[in-house]
N, C-alpha and C positions, 0 to 999 in steps of 0.2 A: 077786848084789852082790858086788863085790871086800870082802877083810877089811883095811879102811883105818878109820883114826881121821881126821877131818879137824877143823882148827881155825880159829874166828874171833874176833875182839877185840870184844866188844859194850862200848858207853858210853852214858852218857847224853848226849842231846841235846833241848832241848826237852821235859823232862818224861817222854821215854819210851827205850827202849832201841833202840839202832841199831847197825850195824856197817858197815864198810867192806871189801870185799873187792876189789882192784883187778884181779887175775888174773881174777874173774868178772864184771867191771864192775859192781858194786853200790858205790854209794855212799850213805850216810846210808839203808841199807836199814832202815827199822823192822819191830820185833817188833809184832802187834798183836794183838785179841781174844783176851785173857787169857793169852797167853805172857809179858807182861811180869810178870804177877804171881807165874807159875811161876818166872820169871828171878829175882825179887825172893827166893825162897825158896832156889834155889839157891846165891846168893850171900851169905847170911846170915853174917854174920862175917867175911866179906873185908873187910878195912880199905881205904879211899879206893877203894872200888868203883863209885863214879860216873865216874872218870877212865878206867875200863876193866877188865875181865880176861880172862881166856883162857876159850873155851867149847872144850871138845873133844865131838865127837860122832860118831858111827856107828850103822851098821845092825845092828851087831854087838857084844855085850856085850864090856867091855874090862874091867881091873883097875882098881877104884876108881870105876866109873861110880854116880851118883848118882839117876837118873831112868833111868825105862824109861818112855817114851811109847809108847801103844798106838794104831795108826791105828784109828779109828772109821768115818769116811765122808768121802766129797767133798762140797762145796757151793762154790758159786760160784768155780767156777775155784781153790779151795784144798782142803785136807785137814785136818780135825779129827783130834787125836790127844789120848790121855786118859792124865792120871800117876794111877794108881791110889794108889799111896800117900798122896797128897794132895787124892783126889778131884776132880781139876782138868780141865778139857779147854780146849785152845787151838787155834787156828785157824793154817795155815801157808799163806801166799799161793804159788802154784803156780809163778810165774816164777823166785822165789829158790831155791824148793826143788829144782826141776829143775836148778839149777847145780851141785847137789851129789850127787843122784841120779838115774840114767834113769827110775826110778817111784818113788811114795812108797813108802817101806819100810813094812813091817806093824809095825816098831817102830824107835824112835830113843833110841839110848843117849847120855845127857850128863852132863859133869862140869865143874863151874866152879873155876876156881884163880885165884890172885891173879897178878899181873904180876908182881910181886916176890917170889918164891919164889927 
């Protein structure tokens, strides 16, 4: 996989985290199955976070990453990832995952940042 950092801008909509990425034809794409709980931990301390934040992610570690999500298994056309530090599992839907990765990465590294840095 290429060594690149991708970025999306999640925000709250109808009490859940979603994101838009017009380049990938994704509008209000929801995070589901315990991924919102992971996001809540990542964004703890970011002011006005419900308005949105910047989420950087990559299949490779990068300086300052906050979370290392480890691939566990495939299920229902999606993939489960585990955040060992917080003992959480979350499921990511394949159609959106495959917009960013040609195959599910063994690990996904993430970092949340304020929109107002």
